[in-house]
C-alpha positions as CSV (number, residue, x, y, z in Angstrom):
1,M,55.4,-26.8,4.8
2,E,55.5,-29.2,2.8
3,Y,54.2,-28.8,-1.1
4,K,52.8,-31.6,-2.7
5,E,52.4,-31.3,-6.7
6,N,50.3,-34.7,-7.8
7,E,48.0,-34.6,-4.4
8,E,45.1,-37.1,-5.4
9,K,41.6,-36.3,-4.3
10,V,39.2,-39.6,-3.7
11,V,35.9,-39.3,-5.3
12,S,33.4,-42.5,-3.9
13,Y,31.8,-43.7,-6.9
14,G,28.2,-42.6,-4.1
15,T,28.8,-39.2,-5.3
16,Y,29.6,-39.6,-8.9
17,I,26.1,-41.7,-9.0
18,L,23.8,-38.9,-7.0
19,V,25.7,-36.6,-9.1
20,W,24.4,-38.1,-12.2
21,F,21.4,-38.9,-10.9
22,G,21.3,-35.2,-10.6
23,L,21.7,-34.3,-14.3
24,L,19.1,-37.3,-14.9
25,V,16.5,-35.4,-13.2
26,F,17.2,-31.3,-15.1
27,T,17.2,-33.1,-17.8
28,G,13.8,-34.8,-17.4
29,L,13.1,-31.2,-15.8
30,T,14.5,-29.8,-19.2
31,V,12.6,-31.7,-21.6
32,T,9.5,-31.0,-18.6
33,V,10.1,-27.5,-19.1
34,S,10.4,-27.7,-23.2
35,G,7.0,-28.6,-23.8
36,M,5.3,-25.7,-21.8
37,N,4.6,-21.9,-22.8
38,L,6.1,-20.2,-19.8
39,G,5.8,-16.6,-21.9
40,R,8.6,-14.3,-20.8
41,L,10.4,-17.2,-18.6
42,S,10.4,-19.4,-21.5
43,I,14.1,-18.3,-22.0
44,I,14.9,-17.8,-18.2
45,I,14.1,-21.2,-16.9
46,P,16.1,-23.7,-19.6
47,L,19.0,-21.5,-19.0
48,L,19.1,-21.3,-15.2
49,I,18.5,-25.3,-15.4
50,A,21.2,-26.0,-18.2
51,S,23.2,-23.5,-16.1
52,S,22.7,-25.8,-12.9
53,K,23.8,-29.0,-15.3
54,A,26.8,-27.1,-15.6
55,G,27.9,-26.5,-12.4
56,M,27.2,-29.9,-11.6
57,V,29.7,-31.1,-14.2
58,I,32.4,-28.6,-13.4
59,Y,32.4,-28.7,-9.7
60,F,32.4,-32.7,-9.3
61,F,33.2,-34.3,-12.6
62,M,36.1,-31.5,-13.0
63,H,36.6,-31.4,-9.8
64,L,36.6,-27.6,-9.3
65,K,36.3,-29.0,-5.7
66,Y,39.5,-29.9,-4.9
67,E,41.2,-26.2,-6.8
68,G,42.6,-23.5,-4.8
69,I,40.6,-20.0,-4.3
70,L,42.0,-18.1,-7.1
71,F,40.9,-20.4,-9.2
72,K,37.8,-20.6,-7.9
73,V,37.6,-16.9,-8.2
74,M,38.6,-16.8,-11.9
75,L,36.5,-19.1,-12.9
76,F,33.3,-16.9,-11.2
77,I,34.7,-13.4,-12.9
78,T,34.7,-15.0,-16.0
79,L,31.1,-16.8,-15.8
80,L,29.4,-14.0,-14.7
81,V,31.3,-11.1,-18.1
82,V,29.5,-14.4,-20.3
83,T,26.1,-14.2,-18.3
84,I,26.8,-9.4,-18.7
85,F,26.9,-10.0,-22.6
86,I,24.2,-12.7,-22.8
87,G,21.6,-10.3,-20.6
88,F,22.5,-7.6,-21.7
89,T,22.2,-9.2,-25.9
90,F,18.4,-10.3,-24.5
91,F,17.9,-7.0,-24.0
92,D,18.5,-5.7,-27.1
93,I,16.6,-7.7,-28.9
94,S,13.8,-7.4,-26.2
95,Y,13.6,-3.4,-27.6
96,R,13.9,-3.8,-31.1
């Protein structure tokens, strides 16, 4: 079994262009949603859009796609804990 320490992955320009276009679409969606009155969803929807954009950046531009399963699981656990803390903060503020 051979271990390749510096194995490089080649990502095509087409992939980067599609991700960039997706980020532009999500940015336009963010601007559109910011002008709407969505009631209780006014916080959740922009957070979901921002999370989607961050996920695209992490997965493609930061090459999470090519990392090992352990790194992906640890990142998921970390993001889950941050999400729980943010959720508790909103829960606390909404019942004051």
